[in-house]
GULOGU-974849 format. One record per residue (C-alpha): residue number from 1; chain; x, y negated, z. Coordinates in Angstrom, 2 decimals. Layout:
<rs>
(NUM; A; (X; Y; Z))
...
</rs>
This chain:
<rs>
(1; A; (110.46; -98.34; 99.11))
(2; A; (106.72; -99.62; 98.07))
(3; A; (104.13; -99.13; 99.32))
(4; A; (101.89; -97.02; 96.93))
(5; A; (98.29; -96.25; 96.90))
(6; A; (97.87; -92.87; 95.21))
(7; A; (94.61; -92.15; 93.32))
(8; A; (93.34; -88.55; 92.27))
(9; A; (96.02; -84.91; 92.33))
(10; A; (98.98; -84.78; 89.83))
(11; A; (98.88; -83.39; 87.06))
(12; A; (100.84; -81.90; 83.71))
(13; A; (101.67; -85.15; 82.05))
(14; A; (103.18; -87.72; 84.24))
(15; A; (101.70; -89.68; 86.34))
(16; A; (100.46; -93.61; 85.53))
(17; A; (101.89; -96.27; 87.75))
(18; A; (100.67; -99.94; 88.03))
(19; A; (101.81; -102.60; 89.25))
(20; A; (100.01; -105.70; 90.02))
(21; A; (100.14; -109.46; 89.81))
(22; A; (101.34; -112.55; 92.02))
(23; A; (99.08; -112.34; 94.92))
(24; A; (97.49; -109.23; 94.10))
(25; A; (98.01; -105.71; 95.72))
(26; A; (97.65; -102.32; 94.72))
(27; A; (93.49; -102.21; 96.27))
(28; A; (92.99; -105.05; 93.32))
(29; A; (93.08; -101.90; 91.47))
(30; A; (91.35; -99.52; 92.79))
(31; A; (88.67; -99.45; 90.44))
(32; A; (90.70; -98.59; 87.47))
(33; A; (93.11; -96.32; 89.01))
(34; A; (89.82; -94.04; 89.20))
(35; A; (87.99; -95.01; 85.87))
(36; A; (91.11; -93.77; 84.09))
(37; A; (90.90; -90.41; 85.26))
(38; A; (94.29; -89.01; 85.76))
(39; A; (97.10; -88.83; 89.23))
(40; A; (97.65; -92.54; 88.76))
(41; A; (99.74; -94.53; 91.42))
(42; A; (98.72; -98.15; 92.14))
(43; A; (101.79; -100.17; 94.53))
(44; A; (101.95; -104.06; 96.78))
(45; A; (105.18; -105.30; 94.99))
(46; A; (108.13; -106.54; 96.94))
(47; A; (106.21; -109.74; 99.45))
(48; A; (103.06; -108.47; 98.53))
(49; A; (100.39; -106.51; 100.95))
(50; A; (102.30; -103.43; 103.53))
(51; A; (105.25; -103.03; 101.46))
(52; A; (108.91; -104.77; 102.50))
(53; A; (109.46; -108.44; 102.19))
(54; A; (113.08; -109.48; 101.09))
(55; A; (114.64; -112.65; 100.39))
(56; A; (114.54; -112.39; 96.68))
(57; A; (111.77; -111.98; 93.88))
(58; A; (113.91; -111.06; 90.44))
(59; A; (112.37; -110.08; 87.77))
(60; A; (115.56; -107.29; 87.87))
(61; A; (114.52; -106.80; 91.90))
(62; A; (111.30; -105.88; 90.82))
(63; A; (111.98; -103.89; 88.25))
(64; A; (114.42; -101.85; 90.48))
(65; A; (111.65; -101.74; 93.19))
(66; A; (109.46; -99.32; 90.59))
(67; A; (112.65; -96.95; 89.25))
(68; A; (112.56; -95.82; 92.94))
(69; A; (108.89; -95.13; 93.10))
(70; A; (108.73; -93.26; 89.94))
(71; A; (111.98; -91.60; 90.51))
(72; A; (110.73; -90.44; 93.60))
(73; A; (107.27; -89.25; 91.75))
(74; A; (108.67; -87.23; 88.18))
(75; A; (111.53; -89.55; 86.89))
(76; A; (108.92; -90.33; 83.87))
(77; A; (105.43; -92.07; 84.38))
(78; A; (103.19; -94.34; 81.84))
(79; A; (103.20; -97.48; 83.09))
(80; A; (100.85; -100.53; 83.37))
(81; A; (102.06; -104.03; 84.25))
(82; A; (99.49; -107.47; 84.67))
(83; A; (101.04; -110.50; 84.61))
(84; A; (104.18; -110.78; 87.29))
(85; A; (103.91; -106.98; 87.10))
(86; A; (103.89; -106.90; 83.25))
(87; A; (107.61; -108.70; 83.60))
(88; A; (108.60; -106.12; 85.99))
(89; A; (107.39; -103.62; 83.68))
(90; A; (109.25; -105.66; 80.52))
(91; A; (112.38; -105.37; 82.35))
(92; A; (111.82; -101.86; 84.07))
(93; A; (111.63; -100.81; 79.79))
(94; A; (114.72; -102.51; 78.72))
(95; A; (117.16; -101.74; 81.49))
(96; A; (115.81; -98.13; 82.50))
(97; A; (113.63; -96.73; 79.65))
(98; A; (114.09; -93.23; 80.16))
(99; A; (111.77; -93.72; 83.45))
(100; A; (108.71; -94.92; 80.92))
(101; A; (106.63; -92.59; 78.37))
(102; A; (104.64; -95.48; 77.81))
(103; A; (103.55; -99.02; 78.75))
(104; A; (101.01; -101.27; 78.85))
(105; A; (101.93; -105.14; 79.45))
(106; A; (98.32; -106.61; 79.77))
(107; A; (98.10; -110.73; 79.27))
(108; A; (101.71; -112.07; 79.76))
(109; A; (104.93; -112.39; 77.61))
(110; A; (108.64; -111.97; 77.99))
(111; A; (109.05; -116.47; 77.93))
(112; A; (108.91; -118.59; 80.33))
(113; A; (106.06; -120.60; 81.46))
(114; A; (106.03; -124.51; 81.73))
(115; A; (102.99; -123.48; 84.71))
(116; A; (103.48; -123.02; 88.04))
(117; A; (101.61; -121.13; 90.87))
(118; A; (102.84; -123.49; 93.13))
(119; A; (99.25; -124.84; 94.36))
(120; A; (98.16; -121.75; 95.09))
(121; A; (100.82; -121.23; 97.75))
(122; A; (100.28; -124.51; 99.51))
(123; A; (96.78; -123.59; 99.18))
(124; A; (97.37; -120.54; 101.29))
(125; A; (99.70; -122.83; 104.17))
(126; A; (97.09; -124.99; 104.33))
(127; A; (94.51; -122.55; 106.03))
(128; A; (94.88; -122.98; 109.75))
(129; A; (94.83; -120.00; 110.25))
(130; A; (94.68; -119.89; 114.40))
(131; A; (91.11; -121.01; 113.76))
(132; A; (90.46; -118.54; 111.32))
(133; A; (88.08; -115.66; 113.55))
(134; A; (86.27; -114.45; 109.53))
(135; A; (86.96; -114.21; 105.94))
(136; A; (84.31; -117.18; 106.40))
(137; A; (86.32; -119.17; 107.96))
(138; A; (89.26; -119.64; 105.56))
(139; A; (87.07; -119.62; 102.52))
(140; A; (85.80; -122.80; 103.79))
(141; A; (88.71; -123.85; 104.57))
(142; A; (90.54; -123.57; 101.48))
(143; A; (87.69; -124.84; 99.44))
(144; A; (88.79; -127.91; 99.94))
(145; A; (91.94; -127.06; 97.94))
(146; A; (90.49; -123.85; 95.92))
(147; A; (87.53; -125.01; 93.75))
(148; A; (87.19; -121.31; 91.71))
(149; A; (85.10; -119.32; 94.71))
(150; A; (86.53; -116.00; 92.02))
(151; A; (90.27; -117.24; 92.82))
(152; A; (89.78; -118.18; 96.42))
(153; A; (88.21; -114.55; 96.62))
(154; A; (91.02; -113.20; 95.18))
(155; A; (93.83; -114.75; 97.83))
(156; A; (91.42; -113.82; 100.10))
(157; A; (91.61; -110.42; 99.33))
(158; A; (95.69; -111.16; 100.84))
(159; A; (94.62; -112.38; 104.44))
(160; A; (94.65; -109.90; 107.23))
(161; A; (91.60; -111.70; 109.32))
(162; A; (92.63; -109.74; 112.57))
(163; A; (96.31; -110.85; 112.50))
(164; A; (95.39; -114.15; 111.47))
(165; A; (98.01; -113.64; 108.99))
(166; A; (98.86; -113.98; 104.71))
(167; A; (99.80; -110.21; 103.45))
(168; A; (102.21; -112.38; 100.99))
(169; A; (105.94; -113.68; 102.11))
(170; A; (104.96; -116.56; 100.75))
(171; A; (108.33; -118.42; 101.68))
(172; A; (110.23; -116.56; 99.57))
(173; A; (107.29; -117.04; 96.77))
(174; A; (107.95; -120.43; 97.26))
(175; A; (111.98; -120.79; 96.77))
(176; A; (111.08; -118.22; 93.88))
(177; A; (108.56; -119.10; 92.29))
(178; A; (111.07; -120.73; 89.16))
(179; A; (112.15; -117.17; 88.51))
(180; A; (108.90; -115.42; 88.89))
(181; A; (107.52; -117.97; 85.61))
(182; A; (109.98; -117.41; 83.50))
(183; A; (111.90; -115.21; 81.28))
(184; A; (115.48; -113.95; 82.66))
(185; A; (118.31; -114.82; 79.94))
(186; A; (120.12; -111.74; 79.15))
(187; A; (122.01; -109.57; 76.10))
(188; A; (118.81; -106.60; 76.26))
(189; A; (118.95; -103.48; 74.33))
(190; A; (115.91; -103.66; 72.75))
(191; A; (113.44; -100.63; 73.79))
(192; A; (112.37; -98.20; 71.18))
(193; A; (109.61; -96.52; 73.32))
(194; A; (105.47; -97.30; 72.71))
(195; A; (103.83; -100.02; 73.97))
(196; A; (101.44; -102.15; 73.95))
(197; A; (100.31; -105.61; 74.72))
(198; A; (96.78; -106.17; 75.74))
(199; A; (95.84; -110.05; 76.31))
(200; A; (92.39; -111.68; 77.02))
(201; A; (90.47; -113.58; 74.45))
(202; A; (90.30; -116.45; 76.27))
(203; A; (93.55; -116.52; 77.07))
(204; A; (96.26; -118.48; 76.43))
(205; A; (98.88; -116.35; 78.10))
(206; A; (100.13; -114.29; 75.17))
(207; A; (99.99; -116.47; 71.56))
(208; A; (100.43; -115.95; 68.38))
(209; A; (104.22; -117.93; 67.91))
(210; A; (105.62; -115.26; 71.14))
(211; A; (105.76; -112.65; 68.82))
(212; A; (108.73; -112.93; 67.69))
(213; A; (110.60; -112.58; 71.10))
(214; A; (108.39; -110.05; 72.43))
(215; A; (108.94; -107.99; 69.04))
(216; A; (113.08; -109.45; 69.26))
(217; A; (112.90; -106.83; 72.93))
(218; A; (110.12; -104.15; 71.55))
(219; A; (110.46; -103.97; 68.64))
(220; A; (107.65; -100.94; 68.39))
(221; A; (105.49; -103.53; 70.04))
(222; A; (101.40; -103.10; 69.63))
(223; A; (99.40; -105.84; 69.83))
(224; A; (95.40; -105.57; 71.06))
(225; A; (92.93; -108.03; 72.51))
(226; A; (89.98; -108.04; 74.97))
(227; A; (87.79; -110.52; 72.72))
(228; A; (85.28; -111.62; 76.16))
(229; A; (88.74; -111.76; 78.83))
(230; A; (90.59; -113.86; 80.11))
(231; A; (93.72; -113.49; 82.30))
(232; A; (92.23; -111.19; 84.89))
(233; A; (91.55; -109.07; 82.22))
(234; A; (91.13; -105.86; 84.11))
(235; A; (88.46; -107.64; 86.56))
(236; A; (86.64; -109.70; 83.89))
(237; A; (86.62; -106.68; 81.69))
(238; A; (86.78; -103.21; 83.36))
(239; A; (85.36; -100.52; 81.25))
(240; A; (86.89; -101.77; 78.06))
(241; A; (90.67; -102.36; 80.19))
(242; A; (90.10; -98.43; 81.05))
(243; A; (89.06; -97.94; 77.40))
(244; A; (92.43; -99.53; 75.68))
(245; A; (94.59; -97.36; 77.86))
(246; A; (92.95; -94.31; 77.32))
(247; A; (92.88; -95.23; 73.68))
(248; A; (96.52; -95.62; 73.97))
(249; A; (98.06; -93.61; 76.90))
(250; A; (95.98; -90.60; 75.72))
</rs>
């Protein structure tokens, strides 16, 4: 079972489950979870945070992990997924639609992307953890590989300074990177439920040419955009992101 952080108390309506993106964690979503004002479950995805490490990291695997969490908390949930987590939620909707009341997919499409996140793994591997006594020590080493201070801060949230270890299964994430950036082929039954594709106006992850692929799998998909947000729209514009969730999820 995935590591779960609960926010709020159970209510009459289903809980809200949030699945983070690559290199993220449950605690990245604490601010959002508190602002939605309902019973919320944020999880560490497999090979991330305090969740178990496995030898595989495919979207069927990730979707099955989320299914187990929902089944353990009432057998139905509203689900939000960002980036990698969004693809996991899409796979969950296609394979276990009975578990989802409504879903929000944050800045990702069911397509294969040409970019790789391998450079981030290379950067984390380059840090000499034996020489790290403070987060600042690690940040100074990361500067040689990652120019963006915000990206460094994000990665460093997954560093256990005391243990001098990353809370990420870098070996498996590296080996499975092609699966993470792609979308599995399959003869899927389209998800007929309510689903919102919420994108950042300054991001190019969800483009007009992706809409046919989205509509083929999610015929009732709705689309919305937060103009001033980038790919990390929940961090760039938390207030607008939360309001979008509240309006769509009800």
